[in-house]
C-alpha positions in Angstrom: 3.7 -33.1 -10.3 1.0 -30.7 -11.4 1.1 -29.0 -7.9 4.7 -28.1 -8.4 3.9 -26.5 -11.8 1.0 -24.5 -10.3 3.4 -23.2 -7.5 6.1 -22.3 -10.1 3.6 -20.5 -12.3 2.2 -18.6 -9.3 5.6 -17.4 -8.2 6.4 -16.3 -11.8 3.1 -14.4 -12.0 3.9 -12.7 -8.7 7.3 -11.6 -10.0 6.0 -10.4 -13.4 2.9 -8.6 -11.9 5.1 -6.8 -9.4 7.5 -5.7 -12.1 4.7 -4.6 -14.4 3.0 -2.5 -11.7 6.3 -0.8 -10.8 7.6 -0.1 -14.3 4.7 0.0 -16.8 1.7 1.4 -15.0 1.7 5.2 -14.8 -1.7 5.8 -13.2 -1.4 8.4 -10.5 -4.1 6.6 -8.4 -1.8 3.7 -7.9 0.0 4.1 -4.6 2.7 2.1 -2.9 1.9 -1.5 -3.6 3.6 -4.8 -2.5 2.5 -8.0 -4.1 2.4 -10.4 -1.2 1.2 -13.6 -2.9 -0.5 -15.2 -5.8 -2.9 -18.2 -5.6 -3.5 -20.0 -8.9 -6.2 -22.5 -9.5 -5.1 -26.0 -10.5 -6.3 -25.5 -14.1 -4.4 -22.2 -14.3 -7.6 -20.3 -15.3 -7.6 -17.9 -12.4 -4.8 -16.1 -10.5 -5.7 -14.3 -7.2 -3.2 -11.6 -6.6 -2.9 -10.4 -3.0 -1.7 -6.8 -2.5 -0.6 -4.9 0.5 -1.3 -1.2 -0.2 0.1 1.6 2.0 -2.2 4.6 2.7 -5.7 5.5 3.8 -8.8 3.5 3.0 -9.8 5.8 0.1 -6.3 5.5 -1.4 -6.6 1.7 -1.2 -10.0 1.8 -2.9 -8.6 4.1 -5.6 -5.6 1.8 -6.1 -7.8 -1.3 -6.4 -10.1 0.5 -8.8 -7.1 1.6 -11.0 -5.7 -1.9 -11.0 -9.1 -3.2 -12.1 -9.0 -0.8 -15.0 -5.5 -2.0 -15.9 -6.4 -5.7 -15.6 -6.6 -6.3 -19.4 -3.2 -4.6 -20.0 -1.6 -6.6 -17.2 -3.1 -9.9 -18.5 -1.9 -9.3 -22.0 1.6 -8.3 -20.9 1.7 -11.4 -18.6 0.8 -13.6 -21.5 3.5 -12.1 -23.6 6.2 -12.4 -21.0 5.3 -15.9 -19.7 4.2 -17.6 -23.0 1.5 -19.7 -21.5 -1.1 -21.3 -23.7 -3.9 -19.7 -21.7 -3.2 -16.7 -19.6 -5.1 -16.8 -16.3 -7.8 -14.3 -15.4 -6.4 -11.9 -12.8 -8.3 -11.0 -9.6 -6.9 -8.5 -7.2 -7.5 -8.8 -3.5 -6.4 -6.7 -0.5 -4.1 -8.5 1.9 -4.2 -7.0 5.4 -1.7 -9.4 7.0 1.2 -6.9 7.1 -1.1 -4.2 8.7 -2.3 -6.8 11.2 1.3 -7.8 12.0 2.3 -4.2 12.7 -0.7 -3.8 14.9 0.2 -6.8 17.0 3.8 -5.6 17.2 2.6 -2.2 18.5 0.5 -4.0 21.1 3.4 -6.1 22.2 5.6 -3.1 22.6 3.0 -1.3 24.6 2.7 -4.3 26.9 6.5 -4.5 27.3 6.7 -0.8 28.2 4.1 -1.3 31.0 5.7 -4.5 32.4 8.1 -4.0 35.4 11.7 -5.0 34.7 12.6 -8.2 36.6 
């Protein structure tokens, strides 16, 4: 039963963090971000937020740095919106799965262009 709650809390954190980043944060260092997933520990003490960030490597680093600075604000707003007894610590991680998927797609298209039509 506790696993279901952890999953629901994780999905709600994903929704709220995404909304907060889009509407509340006005830092110019923050680029185009997609929240791809949230892993929450069983005791709800830590939430790992996985982000896909569009842009160059230095833009990604600047965005992660800006989000690190805004971590306290995001956590307090999350606690206010979700009304949990203890708001989990937030840890941001870069998720390269979308970038990897587009790379594989480009490779497959290149292979298909080179293959003879049968």
